[in-house]
Residue, then its C-alpha position, 0 to 999 in steps of 0.5 A: x151594429x157590426x157582425x161581431x157585436x151581433x154575435x156577442x149579443x146572440x152568444x150572451x142570449x144563448x147562455x142567459x136562456x140556457x140554450x145548449x142546442x143553439x150553442x152546439x150549433x154555433x160551435x159546429x158552425x165555427x163561431x167563437x165561443x171564447x170571446x169577451x161578451x160584455x164590458x165587464x170582461x165576462x165570457x160565455x163560460x163565466x156567465x154560465x158559471x154565474x147562472x149555474x147552468x151546469x150543462x152549458x159549463x160542461x159543454x163550453x169546457x170541452x168546446x174551448x179545451x184547445x184554447x182554454x188557458x189557466x187564467x180562464x179557469x181561474x177567472x171562472x173559479x173566482x166567479x163561482x166563489x163570488x156566486x157561492x158567497x152571494x147565493x149560498x147555493x151549494x151547486x156552485x161547489x160542484x161547479x168549482x169541482x168541475x172547473x178545478x178538475x176540467x183539464x189536468x194538463x193546465x195544472x190549475x194552482x189549487x192554492x190560489x183558489x183556496x186563498x181566494x175562497x178564504x177571502x171571499x167566503x168570510x161572511x158568517x155563518x161559515x158553512x160555505x167555507x167549511x164545505x169548500x175546505x172539505x171539497x178541497x181536501x178530497x180534491x187534493x189532500x196536499x192542500x191540507x197544509x194551506x187550509x190549516x195555515x189559512x185557518x190560523x191566518x184568517x182566525x177562522x176558529x168557527x170554521x175549524x170547529x165545524x170541520x172537526x164536527x163534520x169528521x175531518x181527521x186531525x191527522x189528515x188536516x195536520x200532517x207531520x213529515x217525520x223528517x221535519x223533526x229529524x227522527x222517525x221516533x218523534x212520536x216517542x217525544x213528550x208533547x210538553x217537551x216539544x212545547x218547550x223545544x219550539x219556544x212557546x214561552x215568549x212568542x208573540x201570539x194571537x188569541x185565535x192561535x191559542x183557540x186552534x191549539x185548544x180545539x186540536x187538543x180537545x179533538x186529539x187522543x193518543x193516536x192523533x197526538x202527531x196533529x198536536x205536535x204539528x200545531x205546536x211546532x208550526x203555530x206556537x202559542x202562549x204556554x201560560x194560557x189555558x193550553x197547559x191545562x188542556x194538555x194535562x186534562x187530555x192525558x198528556x204528561x210532563x217529563x221531570x226535565x220539563x217540570x224543572x225547566x218550567x220551575x226555573x222560569x221566573x214568571x208568576x204564572x209558570x210557578x202557579x201552573x207548576x203548583x197546579x200540575x203537581x197538585x193535580x198529579x199528587x191527589x187521586x183523580x176523580x172516577x169521572x176524570x178517569x172515565x173521560x180519559x178512557x172514553x177519549x182514548x177509544x175515540x180515534x183521530x177526532x174526538x170532537x166528531x166521535x163524541x157528537x155521535x154518542x147519545x149522551x146529555x150535552x153536559x156530559x159531551x162538554x165534559x168529554x171535550x174538556x170545554x172547561x179547563x177547571x173541570x176535573 
């Protein structure tokens, strides 16, 4: 066995046994800690990640800093994601955080790790993906757009509901740049008008888009309405699904122009919803519905999370969250 093969075997054994003192001694002696140590392409760093040897990982990141490349860190991140999916050990989330912030000068493309996470952490329950998204939002708030996009693309409605339940602010998850709408007064626009403006009547849609829109409305009050605007603008859904009723029951109203525009659409469902809308606003609202509007208006930025913190019967919580579009 040649010298290099012997060293590979020794390095692998040091990492397997979590022998940090021997690794430090080898580093002082000028040994190569960054070499590939087996046929599968593992390095000491990726092996330490897979074994969750945090102290060894920290040491290797510092020892290899002069020669560490972006690809090395990305490979280690993928190893951590696979280990997280396999073991469901949240310690791998801390290792991911360490990797993604280890050397700022490498400019690790967080979005690549994010996309990999949505592919690797798909197995239910979705708690690991939820925790990863929370970590990513704290690590880099700019990732919110990529997180929300992947929630839709991968139809991760369960994950989205869990994020809302854990208290993620709607306005943080769905940021709106005023310049995108061409006016700083976009908040004055009526949500129904925005709905029509962005062509939600005849778009190809998936059921998950409608679910994400409904969940966003369930979690939104007036102060979080820009989150609803963002969803409507970027992920148009079928207006003639229950989304229409969800918007109405959440307290958003149509302008007269929007009512007329919808009345002019020659679709039975449109006429049916206009009749429902006019009937809803012509008769006195129930005290229960008025109380719902009042309570929701005082729960800021994420009604889903706030409602779950209140000591109320589950039936009343479901009513506040508009789980049934016919509950008025």
